N, C-alpha and C positions, 0 to 999 in steps of 0.2 A: 504494500500500500504506500501511497505518497502523501505528502503534506506540503502546504504552501511555504512553510519555513525551510523547505529543501530536503527534508528527511525522506529517504526511501527505505522502507523496512520490509524485510522478508520474514514471513511467519510460517511455522511448521504446520502442515495440514492436520497432523495427528492431534495436537493439543493447543495450537494457536500460539505457542511460545515463540519469542523472537529468535530467528535464526541468524540474521545479519542486518546491518544498517549501513547505508551509504548517504552521502550528503551531496546535494546538487546546489551550487551557489545561487543559481537564478530562481530557485523554487520550482516545484513541479506543477505544470499546467495541464498535462494529459498523461494517462497511464493505461497500459493494456498488457495482457499476458496470454501466452499460447504455447503449450508443449514445452514447458521448462524455460522459456525466454520471457523477459520482461522488457516492454518497450516504453520509453519515457520521453515526454516532451517537457522542456524547461523554459523558464521565463527569460533566460538569456539566449533564446532562439536556437536551441540545439535539440536534435532528436537522436536518441541513442538506444542501444539494446544492451541488456545485462543478463548474465547467467542467473537463472533463478535458484540453481542448486549449488553454485560455487561462490557463495558469499557475495553475490552481486557483482562479480567481476565484469568489466566492460568487454563486450564481444566485438563491437565495432570501433575500438580504439577511442578516439576523442569524439566520435559521433559525427553527425551530419549537420552542417550549418544551414539553418532555415532563414528565409527572409523575414519571418515574423514568428510570433509565439505559436506553437502548436496548441490546439484547443479541442475540448470536447472528447467524445468517445473515439477510441482507436479500434479499428477492425483488422482482424488477422485471419488468413486462411493458411493452407499448407504451403503456399508459394510466396505470398507477398503480405506486407503490412501496409495499411492505408490510414492516413490521418489528414486532418484539415488544419489550416493555420489562418491567422488574422489577415493575411494578404489575399484572402479569397482564393487560395489554391488548395487543391487536394493532391497529395503526393502518394506514390506507391514505391516501396523499397523491396528489394529482395530480402526475404525473411532471414536468410542465413548470413549473407555477407554485407548487407546494407547498401548495395548498389542501387542508385536511383533508377527505377524502371520508367516512370512517367510522372509529369505534373499535369494537372488539368484545372482550368479556371472555372469558377461558378459565379453567377451574377450576384447572389445574395451572400451575406456573411454566414458561414457555416458554424455558428456558435455551438451547435449540439454535436459536432464531430461527424463521423461517417459510420455507416453500417453496411454489412455485406451479406448477401445470400445468393447462392448459386453462382452465377458469373456476373452479378450486378452489384455495383457500389451505390448505395443510396445516400444522398446528401441533404438531410432536412435543414431548413433554414428557420429563421425567426420572423414572425409577422409577414409571412408570404404565403400565397395560395398555390405555390408550385413546389413539387418535390423532384429535383433533378436526379437522373440516373446516369452512371458511367459504366462502361465495360471494364471488367477487372484487369484484363490483359494489356489493354492499350490506353485506357483513360478516355477513349472517344465517347462523346455524349451519346447516350442511348435513349434519349427521349425524356419526357417530363410527365409526371402524374399530376393532373389537375385536381385541386382540392376545393371543396365547397366553401372554404373560409381560410383565414390565416392560421398558421401554426403558432400557438402561444409559447412564450419562452419557457424552456426547461421541461417541456412535455414532449418527449421524443416518441417516434412511432414504435410500435411493437412489431417485430419481424419474426416470423416463424418459418422454418424450412420444412418443406413437404416434398414427397417424391415427384410431384408435378411442378414444383417451383415455389417461389417465395409467396407468402401470404402476409399482407400488411394491414395493421389497424392504426388509423390515424385520427387523432382528436383535433378538431379545429373550432375556433370560436373567437370572440372579441368583445369589445365594449358594449355591443348590443345585447349581450347575454344570450345569444343564440349559439348553441353548441351542437356539433355533429360528430358522430362516430362513423368513419368510413372504412370499409373493408375493400382491399384490392387482392385479387386472387387470379390465378391462371384460368382462362376460359377454354377448356378443352373441347374438342369436337365430339358431338354425340355419336354413340355407337350406331353402326348401320344395322337395321333390322329389316326383315322381309316386309315388303309392302302389304302383304296380306295380314300381317300382325300389327300394322300401324293404324291406330285409331285416328283417322284424318277428320278434323272438324269440317263439316260441310260436304262430306263425301257424296251425299245424294245429289248435290248440284253438279257433280261431274258426270252423271249418267242421266238417261231419260227418267223422268218421274214414273212413267208407265211404259211397259214394253210394247210400244205401238210404233208404227212407222213414222219417221219424222215428217213425211208428207202430210200427215194429219194436222201438223202444226204449220209447216211451211207449204201451204197449198199452192203457191204460185210457182213452185219448182217440182219437176218430176224427178224424184230422188228415191233411193233405196238405202236403208240403214246399213252401216257396216256390221259385221258379225259381232255380237255382244260376247264378251269374255268375262268370266268371273275374276274378281280382283285377285284371288288366290293364285291364279295362273300367270299373273303379270310378274315378270322378273324385276330385279333391282340391280343397277339403276334403270329408270325408265328412259328409253331411247325413242325420240320422236323422229320418224323418217318421212320424207316426202313421198307422195303417191307416185305411181308410174307416170312417166312423161308421155301421156296420150293427149294430143290436142283436143280441147273442147269436150273431153269425155269425163274428166275427173277434176275435182276441186278438193283442196285439203279439208278432210273431215266429211266430205259429202261425195257419194258415188252417184254419178248421173248415167242414165241409159244413153246409148248412142242416139243422136238426133235423127228424127224421121221426117221425110218430106210430107207425110200425111199427118195432119193434126190428130191427136188422140180422140177417141170417142168418149164423150162424157157419159158417166154412169147414169142410166135411166133416161137417156135422151138421144138425140140425133147429133151427128157431127156438126160443128159450128158452120153456119151459113146455110144450113138446110132447114 
């Protein structure tokens, strides 16, 4: 753990007893730990790594000189360590040797630090309705999550790793006393199911209400219904194909009889004109 007076203290997990103590002259402004290594940002604009099990011995020598104080939460994965500073830059270092992998600028001051999940680095701000995202390998901007309100100071998002990706819960609000809890989660594609098992709303409107020839409704055309097929026999996906290219004999969805030079006989009467 770290303190503003510059003390960096290592505690034993078994009983909480103090195992070692180091002193950082500039005071500790950010701290994180992962797999036996402790990452520390200090008030004199340094970022360093110390051995958690070797009495806090410096792993990166004198550390890395930053243009401003590191602040907020430090995020670490198996390859890199990520942190923000007051110069509105997010930096990523190699977790083992401290080499700088990339810096990335953000528009708002990242007072809450950074958080990572999957291959995304989230950079929450203060009093802003945007949550920027960066790719972990390159620092390239990966988009922005739009929030319904501003993020209040000190209230960071809750991020949960899941097999499908990151799940975020963000609280937003302001002086109007209107608060929102917003959830962001992956939107996976629905599983494909047979069309016969799919309860389609409005399915009766896709077929004739009654099994009668369409000519009973469209009496101005001489037509014949296509063959009716049960829904269970229709495969997935549904493929719409054009009818055969026969001039003046077919229309999409309607089957017409070949034209005749003799007008048809009306039911119950004589041919027209007689």
